[in-house]
C-alpha positions in Angstrom: 32.7 -7.8 12.0 31.2 -10.6 9.5 32.4 -10.5 6.2 30.0 -9.4 3.1 29.5 -13.2 2.1 27.5 -13.5 5.3 24.1 -13.5 5.3 22.8 -11.2 8.3 19.2 -10.3 9.8 18.0 -7.7 12.5 14.8 -9.5 14.5 12.8 -7.1 16.4 10.3 -9.0 19.1 12.8 -11.9 18.6 12.3 -13.8 22.0 8.8 -15.1 21.7 6.0 -16.1 19.1 6.4 -15.6 15.8 9.9 -13.2 16.3 11.3 -16.2 18.0 10.1 -19.0 15.2 11.7 -16.4 12.5 15.0 -16.5 14.6 15.3 -19.7 15.0 14.6 -20.6 11.3 17.3 -17.9 9.9 19.6 -19.8 12.5 19.0 -23.0 11.0 20.2 -21.1 7.7 23.2 -19.7 9.2 22.5 -16.0 9.2 24.3 -13.7 11.3 21.7 -12.2 13.8 20.9 -9.1 15.5 18.2 -9.7 18.4 16.5 -7.1 20.5 13.5 -7.5 23.1 12.7 -5.5 26.2 13.9 -8.3 28.5 17.8 -8.4 28.6 17.8 -12.1 30.1 15.5 -13.6 27.8 17.5 -12.6 24.9 20.7 -13.8 26.1 18.7 -17.1 26.9 17.5 -17.1 23.2 20.9 -15.9 21.9 22.7 -19.1 22.9 19.8 -21.0 21.5 20.6 -19.4 18.1 24.0 -19.8 18.2 23.7 -23.4 19.3 21.0 -23.7 16.3 23.3 -22.8 13.5 23.9 -18.8 13.5 27.3 -17.9 13.5 27.2 -14.5 15.6 24.4 -13.2 17.7 24.1 -9.6 18.8 21.6 -9.0 21.4 20.6 -5.4 22.2 17.7 -4.8 24.7 15.4 -2.3 23.8 11.7 -0.7 23.9 10.4 -0.3 20.8 8.8 2.8 21.9 11.9 4.4 22.7 13.8 6.6 19.7 16.8 5.8 21.4 16.6 2.3 22.3 15.9 1.5 18.6 19.2 3.8 17.4 21.1 1.3 19.8 19.9 -1.7 17.9 20.4 -0.1 14.7 24.1 0.9 15.9 24.5 -2.9 17.1 23.9 -4.4 14.0 25.9 -1.8 12.0 29.2 -2.3 14.6 29.1 -6.3 13.9 28.1 -6.8 10.7 28.6 -5.2 7.0 25.5 -5.6 5.6 21.7 -6.5 6.1 19.9 -9.5 4.3 16.8 -9.1 6.0 15.2 -6.4 8.1 12.1 -8.6 10.5 9.8 -6.0 11.9 7.9 -8.2 14.4 7.8 -6.3 17.4 4.0 -5.1 18.3 1.5 -4.1 20.6 -2.1 -3.8 20.9 -4.9 -3.4 23.0 -8.4 -4.5 22.2 -11.9 -2.2 23.0 -14.0 0.2 21.5 -12.7 2.8 20.0 -15.1 5.7 22.1 -13.2 4.3 25.1 -9.5 4.1 23.9 -7.3 6.3 25.4 -4.4 8.6 23.9 -2.0 7.2 26.0 -2.7 3.6 24.5 -3.0 5.2 20.8 0.8 7.0 21.6 1.9 3.5 22.4 0.5 1.7 19.7 1.5 4.1 17.2 5.2 3.9 18.3 5.8 0.4 18.7 3.6 -0.4 15.6 4.7 2.6 13.1 7.2 5.1 14.3 10.0 2.0 15.3 9.5 0.8 11.8 10.0 3.5 10.1 13.1 4.4 12.1 14.3 1.0 11.6 13.9 1.0 8.0 15.6 4.4 7.6 18.7 3.3 9.9 19.0 0.0 8.2 18.4 1.0 4.5 22.1 1.8 3.8 23.0 -1.6 5.2 20.1 -3.2 3.4 21.1 -1.4 -0.1 24.9 -3.0 0.4 23.3 -6.5 1.1 21.6 -6.2 -1.9 24.6 -4.9 -3.7 26.4 -7.8 -2.4 23.7 -10.4 -3.8 22.2 -8.7 -6.9 20.2 -11.7 -7.8 18.4 -12.1 -4.1 18.8 -8.7 -3.0 17.4 -7.6 0.5 14.5 -7.9 1.8 12.3 -6.1 4.5 9.4 -8.3 6.2 7.2 -6.5 8.6 4.3 -8.2 10.9 1.2 -6.4 9.9 -2.5 -8.0 10.9 -5.5 -8.9 9.0 -7.3 -6.1 11.0 -5.3 -3.7 9.0 -6.8 -5.1 5.7 -10.2 -5.5 6.9 -11.6 -3.7 9.9 -12.8 -5.2 13.3 -14.9 -3.6 15.8 -12.9 -3.4 19.0 -9.3 -3.0 17.1 -9.6 0.5 15.7 -6.7 1.9 16.6 -4.2 -1.2 16.6 -5.9 -1.8 13.0 -5.1 1.7 12.0 -1.3 1.1 12.9 -1.2 -2.1 11.2 -3.0 -0.1 7.8 -0.4 2.6 8.1 2.6 -0.1 8.5 1.1 -1.6 4.9 1.0 1.6 3.1 4.3 1.9 4.1 5.8 -1.1 2.9 4.1 -0.3 -0.3 5.5 2.8 -0.6 9.1 1.4 0.4 8.6 -0.9 -2.5 7.8 2.2 -4.8 11.5 3.6 -3.6 13.8 1.2 -3.0 13.0 -2.5 -5.2 15.0 -0.6 -7.8 18.2 -0.8 -5.6 17.1 -4.7 -4.7 15.6 -3.5 -1.5 12.1 -5.3 -1.6 9.5 -5.4 1.2 6.2 -7.6 2.4 3.7 -7.0 5.2 2.6 -10.4 6.5 -1.3 -9.6 7.9 -2.3 -12.8 9.3 -5.4 -13.6 11.6 -5.0 -14.7 15.0 -1.7 -16.6 15.5 -1.4 -18.8 18.3 1.3 -16.6 20.3 1.3 -15.0 23.8 -0.4 -12.0 22.3 -3.6 -13.7 21.3 -3.8 -15.5 24.6 -6.8 -13.1 25.7 -9.3 -14.4 23.1 -8.9 -17.8 24.2 -12.4 -18.1 25.5 -13.8 -17.1 22.3 -11.1 -18.6 20.1 -9.1 -21.4 21.1 -5.4 -21.9 20.4 -6.0 -25.1 17.7 -8.2 -22.7 15.7 -5.2 -20.1 15.3 -3.0 -20.0 12.3 0.4 -21.8 13.9 3.5 -19.8 14.6 5.4 -22.0 11.6 2.5 -21.0 9.2 4.0 -17.3 9.1 7.8 -18.8 9.3 7.2 -20.6 6.2 5.9 -18.0 4.3 8.9 -15.9 5.7 11.2 -18.0 4.7 9.8 -18.3 1.2 9.6 -14.7 0.8 13.5 -14.7 1.6 14.1 -16.8 -1.6 12.8 -15.2 -3.8 14.8 -13.2 -6.1 14.9 -9.4 -6.2 13.1 -9.2 -9.3 10.0 -10.0 -7.3 7.6 -7.8 -5.0 5.3 -9.3 -3.3 3.9 -6.4 -1.2 1.1 -8.1 1.2 0.2 -11.4 2.1 -3.1 -12.0 3.9 -3.3 -15.3 6.1 -6.7 -15.6 7.1 -8.2 -18.5 9.5 -9.6 -22.0 8.2 -13.4 -21.8 9.0 -13.6 -18.1 8.8 -15.0 -15.8 5.9 -11.6 -14.6 5.5 -12.4 -11.0 6.5 -11.6 -10.9 10.1 -9.2 -11.6 12.6 
């Protein structure tokens, strides 16, 4: 079990895109990591790379964030190896574009399960570890950082269910600050427009990758948030794309 002086983070959706970028950044800074995604084989490959990048210890837990038992396994995996948690990175997400009139309730249930229910479960389960992490470093505290979307701030046709889930995530994190920032646990949602990841490939015919935010832009934002003192609360950050009016993905 890693000691209290080691910074640790749990990252969901850690094998691709933004989650992988954040995991690499934290590994280079010497964080002990718990990483989760659905593909066990890819998790093992990523874990080896994270150890090579500087992570002293990497726990892998393959799980679907739509499965409550899987989420519980992720929390247990971290708690069994680490005594505290410095950062909880809620990155895993799913989304489907389409008119609200044509949206299926099955997709609604899946979207809400991954984008909202899993974050609630992860936050609840991690809070004792986060409070312990904050107590071990009162000046820095512990952080929760959740990847939302600009569509959770500004309505966008075709993204009703996804946007609603991401808006709920923003509200959840704001309330978490009201309840826990006095304990040294502060939280932020990052709400970007389209980021150049596999999840955005479906819209390349209208928005080419070079016009999207870069993964490193979001990673840099996370890095800055993690460096803030426990006295600073940043509830939500909107990141829009250059060349737009700033009110759409």
